[in-house]
N, C-alpha and C positions, 0 to 999 in steps of 0.2 A: 640501659650502655647501647643496645641495638640500636635507637633513634639514631644515635651519634653515630653508629659506625657500620654503615652499609658493607664497607668494601669487608669488615671482620664478619657480616652476617651472611656474606657472600662465601668467603672463606669455610666457613662452619657447614656450609651446604657441601661445599663441593669436597671437603675432607670427609664428611660424613658418608657420602654417595659412595665417595674411594672404598675406605674403611669396612663398608656393610653391604657392597653389591657383592656378588658369587665371582664375578669376572674379576675383581680385582681385589677384594677384602682379606682377610687375615683369617685363619681358622678361628683363632682366639672370638674375636670380633663377629662372625658370622654364627658362633655357635651362642653366642650371648644373646645373638637379636631373636634366634631359635626361643629361647629361654623366657625373655622380657619380651621386646616390642622392636619395631623397627625404626629406627632411627632416621631412616630415608623419609618416611610420611611424618614422624613427629616433632622433629627438629629441624625447625627453619631458621633461627635467628641463635644469636649467643645465649639470649636470656634461655631460650630450652633446654640448654645444657643441664640446670636445676632438673629434670626429667631423669638425666643419670643418677645412680649412686655414687658415692664416692669410691674411686680407683684404690682399690686394695694394695698395699705394695708386697703381698705375700705371693700376687700371681706372679711378681717378676722374681720372687727369689724361690717359688715351688714348680712353677711351669716350665716346659725344657724352650729353650730360646725360639725354635722354630714355629711355634704357635704365634708367634707376633708377624711372621714374616707375610705379607701380602702377595697375592697370586701374583701380580706383576712383577714381584722381583723372586719370585721362584727360584732354586739352581743358580742365584747368584750369591755367591760368600759374602758374610756381613762381616762387620766388624761385632766385638762383644765388650760394650763397656760396663764394668761394675761402679757401685758407690755402694757407699757401708761395708756391712761384713765384717765388725772388730770382733762379733763373735756370732758363729754360725753361717746360716750361706749369703752371701750379699744379693743384693739386688741387681739385676743383669738389666740393660739394655743394648739391643741389634740397633744396628743402623748404618748407611752407606754413605752418604752425602751431605746429613744434615748438619753435622758437624764444621763442614768447609763453609756451608750456607751460611750460619752464623757468625765464624767468626770472619768471613769476608766482609760483611756486612758492619761487623765492630772496627773491623781496620778502618773504616772512614771517618771513624769517632776520634780516632786519636791522630794526635797532629804529629806533623814529619817534624817538626822543631825537637820533640820530644824524643821520638821514634825515627830517626831519621833513615829514607829509605836505604837499604844495604849495608847498614850498621849491625852488627849482629847483636844478639840478643840472647839471656840467660835466665833459661827458669831453675829455680830452687823450688821443689814441691812435687807431691807425687804423680808419679808417672807409670810404670807396670801397666795392669789393667783399666785405668782412670783414663777415659775422654781425653781430660785435658792435655797430655803428653802430645798426642796428635793434634788436638786443635791450638796448642800454642807454637810448634813448628808450623802447622799450616798458616797461620796467622803471619809468623816470621817469614817464611818463603814469601808468601802473597805480598810481602812489602819489599823482595828482594834481596833479604836477609835469610842466615841461618843461625841457627841457635844451639847453643853449650846447653847441656841437663846435669842439673844436681837432682838425683832421685831422695824421695824420701818416704819411707812408709807408716801411714798416719795411723794403719790398726795397730802397730807397735807400740806408736806411742800413747795410744787411748789404752790400750791394754795393761801397758806397767805405770801409767799412772793411776788408772781404777784399781791397779795392786798396791797403790800408795811407793813405789816404786821411783821416787821424784827425783833419786840421784842418778838412776839409771835413765830417766826421761833426759835430765838434762846431760847427760855424755852422750846420746844420740844426738842431740839438740846442735850442741857442739860440733859434733862428728859433722852433720850436715852443713854446718853454717863455715867452718873451715875450709871444706873442698867450695863451697861458692868466693870464699876470700880468697883461695888458690888461685880460679877462674879469673877471678876480675884482676888480681895483682900482676897476670901472664899473658892476659888475653884483650884486647881491646873491642870491651863489650860497652854499647851505648843502651840498649833497654833491659830491664828487668821484669822478670814475674818472680811473684811469691807470695806467701801471706803475710799480714801484718805483723804477727810474730819473730817470724824468719826476717821479713823488714829489718826490724827493732833491732834482732840480734845482729845481723850484717853490718846496721850501720854503728854499732860499739866498735865494732873489728877495724873495721876500714870508712874510711871518708870518701863517701857515693860518689859525689861531684869529680872531686881528682881523681879516681877511678874510672871515669867517663863515661858514667850511667846520667841519662838527660830525661829518661821518662821511667815510671814505675808502673806497672798495671799490676793491681793487686785483688786478690780473690779469696773469700774464706768467709765466716760468718760475721760475727758481732765487732763491728767498729762504734763506739758510741762516740758520741762529738767531740768530749774530753782526748779521746784516745786519737783521734784523726786527727786533733789541732797540734797531740803533740809530735805525731807523724809527718805532717806538714811543715811545722813551725822548724823542730828540733831535727829531726832524723833527714828529713830532705831539703832543711835549711830555708825553705821558700823559692828554691832555686830549680828543682827538680820537678819534671809535670807527675800528676799523681793521680791516677785513674782507676778507681775501686769501682769494682763488679758484683755483683750477686748471681752466682750460677750453680748449676750443677747440671750433672748429665742426663735428666730428666728434663729440662729446662732448656739447656741452652744456657747465653748468658746473658743478664739483663746489664746494660750501661749506667752508669752514672751522671746526672747533668752535672756540668760544673760548679763548683761552689762558690756563692757571691755571700758578700758578708752576712748580710741578712739572714742566711741559713745556720749561721753560729756553728759551722761545723756538721752539720746534720746531713746525711748523705742522702739524697734519694736517688731510688732506680726505676727503669722505666723496660719492662720485658720487651721480648721482640714481637712485638704482636704484630700479624693476627696468629705468627708462630708458634706462638707461647702468651696466656694471658694470665695473667696474678689478679686475684682478688683477696682484698684483707676482711675476713669473715667473723662475726659473732661465735667465739667458738662452742658456743651451747645451742648456736641454733644457727648450723650455716649457710643454710641458706639466704640467710639477710648478710649484708656488708656492711661495716662498722661506718659511722661517719667520718670525713674527714677530719685529721687532726687525731685519731682516736687510733688504739691499740687493736689489733685482734688478729687471727692466725691465717698463716698465708697460703690461699688454696691456688693450684696450679692448674691448669689445663694446657694439653699440648697438641697442637693440632698440623702435624706435617703427614705426608704422604708415608712417610717410614713408620711413622710412631704417632699414635692418638691414645691418649691419656686424658679421660675427664676428671676433673677436680678432685685433682690429687690433695691432701692436706701435708703441708710441710709439716717439717718438725721446728718451723720456725712463727715466730711472732711478728709485728712489724707496725708502722704508722699509715695509714692511706693519707696519700697524698694526691691534691691536684695535678691534672696536668699541666703541665709546663712545657713549652717550644722546644725543641720541634717534636715534642711527643704531643698526641691529643687523646692520649688514654692516661689513666689512673697510674700512679707509682706509690714504690713500697720504701719505708724510710726506715731507717735504724735497726735493720733486721739484726734478732736476735734469737737464740733457741727458745722453742716455744716453752714458758712457765719458768720463764730466766727470774722471774722474782720470787718465784715459790720455792725452787729445788736448787741444788749444786749439781751445776752442768758439768761434764767433763770435755773440753773443746781441744784439747791438747795442743797441738803447732798453731791450729788456726787461731 
């Protein structure tokens, strides 16, 4: 990888220098270097990231958030974003400007035809402690727009589904969707952010095109090709712009490339390199990437001055895909929960 990505390698050196220098680094990584090795001398290229062990999500659950504050940001109040937490303590990532950087860059990838500047947005999805709420509002604001919000608590949904209380889950989903429909009927909204399942449910209650929706920005996990086809052709009637993304609190967001006929509705996402890098690895031998067109587990490395996270194994699997313009690095396709073929996964409203 490094041979082709001098910009990534330079970025790696800068971020390593920042997080492991006593003048700028965070308590966690300075302490880690004392016990292990000094990455400032050992890590010169992205390929050297393999010298790090996998980042443990327990660190984000068990440690107080202050351990992640770089010296340069000390005393500057931070945002605390959560992910997970259906049972027990959620993972927490702190931040300042990263989410703004991620979503401002993403703004350049959505068309003004589908998300007219100044036209209102509606988000139907998880707000609360999640990064998404601030990120979507920032994206709308950055495009001169304002955003309406309908809250959704994914922890509650997963809990009731795990307890097999399907009628409770259905009633809660109806409650969320009904609020979305009310806004769409009474307010002029052009852009919609939601999850695939909620998009489908909204489409059953109201004609989205007639309601004024011109673009849909969709996040969430599994979108198999036949489901994507159903969304594009049936729900959005081939008229509304569809922008699926793969994102999370720890990475930011990976945009998808526009679907071509030969893709057969298989979506490929490209991470916001060099701030985040995805590898699709052999689950049993994670230093190895799988071949193009093969399934593997998703490994995420996040490289910003606010947050350094080497080699985190996501709970996702995907197909590794070749670079495709405008991207000069690998993509991940058909992302789904890790082990989806072997076991039953509770995805709730995603």
